[in-house]
C-alpha positions in Angstrom: 22.6 -22.3 5.3 19.6 -24.6 4.8 17.7 -23.0 7.7 18.3 -19.6 6.0 16.5 -20.8 2.9 13.4 -21.8 4.7 10.7 -19.2 4.2 10.0 -18.5 7.9 9.8 -14.7 7.7 6.7 -12.7 7.1 6.6 -10.8 3.8 7.9 -7.3 3.9 5.9 -4.3 2.8 8.2 -4.0 -0.2 7.5 -7.5 -1.4 3.8 -7.1 -0.9 3.9 -3.9 -2.9 5.9 -5.5 -5.7 3.4 -8.4 -5.8 0.5 -5.8 -6.1 2.3 -4.1 -9.0 2.4 -7.4 -10.8 -1.3 -8.0 -10.2 -0.7 -10.7 -7.6 -3.3 -9.9 -4.9 -5.4 -12.0 -2.4 -8.7 -11.8 -4.1 -11.5 -14.3 -3.2 -13.8 -15.0 -6.1 -16.4 -16.5 -3.7 -16.5 -13.2 -1.7 -16.9 -11.1 -4.9 -19.6 -13.5 -6.2 -21.5 -13.2 -2.9 -21.4 -9.4 -2.9 -22.5 -9.4 -6.5 -25.3 -11.9 -5.8 -26.7 -9.9 -2.8 -26.6 -6.6 -4.8 -28.2 -8.3 -7.8 -31.1 -9.8 -5.7 -31.6 -6.4 -3.8 -31.7 -4.5 -7.1 -34.0 -7.0 -8.6 -36.4 -6.7 -5.7 -36.2 -2.9 -5.8 -37.0 -2.9 -9.6 -39.6 -5.7 -9.4 -42.5 -3.3 -9.9 -40.7 -1.5 -12.7 -39.9 -4.7 -14.5 -43.4 -6.1 -14.0 -44.9 -3.0 -15.5 -42.6 -3.2 -18.5 -43.4 -6.8 -19.0 -47.1 -6.2 -18.7 -46.8 -3.3 -21.2 -44.9 -5.5 -23.6 -47.5 -8.3 -23.3 -50.3 -5.8 -24.1 -48.3 -4.6 -27.0 -48.0 -8.1 -28.3 -51.8 -8.6 -28.0 -52.3 -5.8 -30.5 -50.7 -8.0 -33.2 -53.0 -11.0 -32.6 -55.3 -10.3 -35.5 -52.8 -8.4 -37.7 -51.0 -10.0 -40.7 -47.3 -9.7 -39.9 -45.1 -8.3 -42.7 -41.5 -7.4 -42.8 -42.1 -3.9 -41.3 -44.3 -5.3 -38.5 -41.7 -7.9 -37.5 -39.0 -5.2 -37.5 -41.1 -3.0 -35.3 -41.9 -5.9 -32.9 -38.2 -6.7 -32.7 -37.2 -3.0 -32.0 -39.8 -2.6 -29.3 -38.9 -5.9 -27.7 -35.2 -5.0 -27.8 -35.9 -1.6 -26.3 -38.0 -2.9 -23.4 -35.5 -5.7 -22.6 -32.7 -3.2 -22.5 -34.7 -0.9 -20.2 -35.3 -3.9 -17.9 -31.8 -5.4 -18.0 -29.5 -2.3 -18.0 -30.2 -1.1 -14.4 -29.6 -4.6 -13.1 -26.5 -5.1 -15.2 -25.0 -1.8 -14.2 -25.7 -2.5 -10.5 -24.1 -5.9 -10.8 -21.1 -4.5 -12.6 -20.6 -1.8 -9.9 -21.0 -4.4 -7.2 -18.3 -6.6 -8.8 -15.9 -3.6 -8.9 -16.7 -2.6 -5.3 -16.2 -6.2 -4.1 -12.7 -6.2 -5.5 -11.9 -2.8 -4.1 -13.2 -3.9 -0.6 -10.7 -6.8 -0.7 -7.6 -5.3 -2.3 -8.2 -1.6 -2.6 -7.8 0.4 -5.8 -5.3 -1.3 -8.1 -4.5 -1.0 -11.8 -1.7 -3.2 -13.2 -0.9 -3.9 -16.9 1.7 -6.5 -16.0 -0.8 -9.5 -16.3 -1.6 -8.2 -19.9 2.0 -8.4 -21.0 2.6 -11.4 -23.3 4.7 -14.1 -21.6 5.9 -17.1 -23.5 6.3 -19.0 -20.2 2.5 -19.0 -19.9 2.1 -21.2 -23.0 4.9 -23.6 -22.0 3.1 -27.0 -22.2 5.4 -28.7 -19.6 4.9 -25.9 -17.1 1.2 -25.8 -17.9 1.0 -29.6 -17.2 2.8 -29.1 -13.9 0.4 -26.3 -12.9 -2.5 -28.5 -13.9 -1.6 -31.2 -11.5 -0.1 -29.0 -8.8 -1.1 -29.1 -5.2 -2.7 -25.7 -5.5 -5.0 -26.9 -8.3 -5.9 -30.1 -6.3 -6.8 -28.0 -3.3 -9.0 -25.7 -5.5 -10.7 -28.7 -7.1 -11.3 -30.2 -3.6 -12.8 -26.8 -2.4 -15.1 -26.7 -5.4 -16.3 -30.3 -4.9 -17.0 -29.6 -1.2 -18.8 -26.3 -1.9 -21.0 -27.8 -4.6 -21.7 -30.9 -2.5 -22.8 -28.7 0.5 -25.1 -26.5 -1.7 -26.7 -29.5 -3.4 -27.1 -31.4 -0.1 -28.7 -28.5 1.8 -30.9 -27.6 -1.2 -32.0 -31.3 -1.5 -32.8 -31.4 2.2 -35.0 -28.4 2.2 -36.7 -29.2 -1.1 -37.4 -32.8 0.1 -39.0 -31.3 3.3 -41.1 -29.0 1.1 -42.2 -31.8 -1.2 -43.5 -33.8 1.8 -46.1 -31.0 2.3 -47.4 -31.1 -1.3 -50.1 -33.7 -0.6 -51.7 -31.2 1.7 -50.9 -28.1 -0.3 -52.6 -29.3 -3.4 -56.0 -28.9 -1.6 -55.3 -25.2 -0.8 -56.9 -22.5 -2.9 -54.7 -21.2 -5.7 -53.7 -18.0 -3.8 -52.8 -19.9 -0.7 -50.7 -22.2 -2.8 -48.9 -19.2 -4.2 -48.3 -17.8 -0.7 -46.9 -21.2 0.4 -44.6 -21.3 -2.7 -43.5 -17.8 -2.0 -42.7 -18.5 1.7 -40.8 -21.7 0.9 -38.8 -19.9 -1.9 -37.9 -17.2 0.6 -36.8 -19.8 3.2 -34.7 -21.6 0.6 -33.2 -18.4 -0.7 -32.3 -17.2 2.8 -30.7 -20.5 3.7 -28.7 -20.4 0.4 -27.5 -16.8 1.1 -26.4 -17.7 4.6 -24.5 -20.7 3.2 -22.9 -18.6 0.4 -21.9 -16.0 3.1 -20.2 -18.7 5.2 -18.4 -20.1 2.1 -17.3 -16.6 1.0 -15.9 -15.8 4.4 -14.1 -19.1 4.6 -12.7 -18.7 1.1 -11.6 -15.1 1.8 -9.6 -16.2 4.9 -8.2 -19.2 3.1 -7.1 -17.1 0.1 -5.4 -14.5 2.3 -3.7 -17.1 4.4 -2.2 -18.8 1.3 -1.3 -15.5 -0.3 0.8 -14.3 2.6 2.2 -17.8 3.1 3.4 -17.9 -0.5 5.0 -14.5 -0.1 7.0 -15.5 3.0 10.7 -14.9 2.7 13.8 -16.6 3.9 16.2 -14.8 6.2 18.7 -14.4 3.3 16.0 -12.8 1.2 15.2 -10.4 4.0 18.9 -9.5 4.2 19.2 -9.1 0.4 16.1 -6.9 0.3 17.4 -4.7 3.1 20.7 -4.3 1.3 18.9 -3.4 -1.9 16.7 -0.8 -0.1 19.2 0.7 2.3 22.4 -0.2 0.6 25.2 -2.4 1.8 26.2 -1.4 5.4 29.9 -1.6 4.5 29.4 0.6 1.5 27.3 3.1 3.5 29.9 3.2 6.2 32.6 3.9 3.7 30.5 6.7 2.1 30.0 8.2 5.6 33.8 8.0 6.2 34.4 9.8 2.9 31.8 12.4 3.7 33.3 13.0 7.1 36.8 13.3 5.7 35.7 15.8 3.0 33.8 17.8 5.7 37.0 17.9 7.8 39.1 19.0 4.9 36.8 21.8 4.1 36.7 22.8 7.8 40.5 22.8 8.0 40.7 25.1 5.0 38.6 27.6 6.9 40.8 27.6 10.0 43.4 30.1 8.5 40.5 32.6 8.1 39.6 32.4 11.9 40.3 35.3 14.3 40.8 33.1 17.4 40.8 29.4 18.5 39.2 28.8 21.9 40.4 25.6 23.6 39.7 23.4 26.6 42.9 23.3 26.3 43.4 19.7 25.2 40.1 18.1 24.5 38.2 20.8 22.6 39.1 23.4 20.0 36.7 25.9 18.3 37.8 28.3 15.6 35.8 31.6 15.5 35.7 34.2 12.7 34.0 37.6 12.8 33.9 39.9 9.8 32.1 43.0 11.0 31.4 44.2 7.5 29.7 41.0 6.2 28.5 39.1 9.2 26.0 40.1 11.9 27.6 37.8 14.6 30.7 35.7 15.1 30.7 32.4 13.3 32.1 29.0 14.1 34.3 27.9 11.1 35.8 24.8 12.7 35.5 22.6 15.8 36.9 19.3 17.0 37.9 17.2 19.9 41.0 15.3 20.8 43.1 14.6 17.6 41.0 17.0 15.5 41.4 19.7 18.2 45.2 19.3 18.1 45.1 19.6 14.3 43.1 22.8 14.5 45.5 24.3 17.0 48.4 23.2 14.8 47.0 25.1 11.8 46.3 28.1 14.0 49.9 28.3 15.2 51.2 27.9 11.6 49.1 31.0 10.6 49.7 33.0 13.8 46.1 32.8 14.9 45.7 33.4 18.6 44.8 30.4 20.8 42.8 31.3 23.9 42.2 28.8 26.7 38.7 29.0 28.1 37.4 25.5 28.9 33.7 26.4 29.8 33.3 28.5 26.7 35.0 26.0 24.4 32.7 23.2 25.7 29.6 25.4 25.2 30.6 26.4 21.7 31.3 22.8 20.7 28.0 21.5 22.0 25.7 24.3 20.8 27.2 25.5 17.5 27.4 23.8 14.1 30.0 24.4 11.5 29.5 27.7 9.6 26.7 28.7 12.1 26.6 31.9 14.1 27.0 31.6 17.9 23.9 31.7 20.1 22.9 35.0 21.7 23.6 33.8 25.2 27.3 33.4 24.3 27.7 36.8 22.6 29.2 38.5 25.6 31.7 35.8 26.4 32.9 35.5 22.7 33.0 39.3 22.4 35.3 39.5 25.4 37.6 37.0 23.8 37.6 38.8 20.5 38.2 42.1 22.2 41.2 40.6 24.0 42.5 39.2 20.7 42.2 42.4 18.8 44.0 44.3 21.5 46.9 41.9 21.7 47.5 41.0 18.0 48.3 42.8 14.9 45.6 40.8 13.1 43.0 42.5 15.2 44.2 45.9 14.3 43.7 45.3 10.6 40.0 44.4 11.2 40.0 41.5 8.8 
């Protein structure tokens, strides 16, 4: 029993779907942050000329107020123009970053909307449970990850900045534009290194989060059995329902036997009851069929109602295999069945009444 409770089985699709509905998904914040950062930098570079022109225009606008006495209206106008220009510069970048954040989430977990996390839950404000979560192994691992990531970023940044600083005694003798080119190249090197590092950390965090997510969703063998019963139903109950359905079908079938024109038999293993109403039906129809015990029951009912029983083993087997209950016989058996019915109509009073 203890082995059954060990969560050794991979999570089923139903359990994963239930977790998604509750808002429990394997989302890496580092991966989302990296995508947002790359998009933000790309958009900032693309909008650099636009932002520069806006800033220059704003600076020239400010110059117009150098020798003007500022009153309440002037300050209000300055504020409005400044606010407008800042909005024009910030909005494109903010929209791009917001879209990038949404796309980063969609790339990881697909489209998902769940109101379950928004539902008030008193357990979330339980101080004892909160304290346990605060000192849980998961929190310790997250803290350790954060320390390692910050340490790596700071160490690599320190290493490169220290290398650049060693060049300063030579750079200070460069012309101003050469100094700016040197600063630009070093900034690009440092930025590229940081992006590569952030990419590596994001990929690691994404794999780590997904591994822990599916590990936490693992199921015990008993949980798998219980879920199967819940989805498919208890096998014993399903078997009982099938038996009841079969029994009801047999009862309905037996009620149709007295309406048959003939019962074709094997003679002992198969029995097929045929009915043909020329006024209502285009072709003969199988109203009952069975093997062994059920075949004997069909023949017994046929004898009680004076329905002719014709022994034709090949035809009985073909009819049993190819015809369903209340289905017309196939065309390739028309001739054989017609001969049997013709024989029955000639030799019985029932045939002469043309039921």
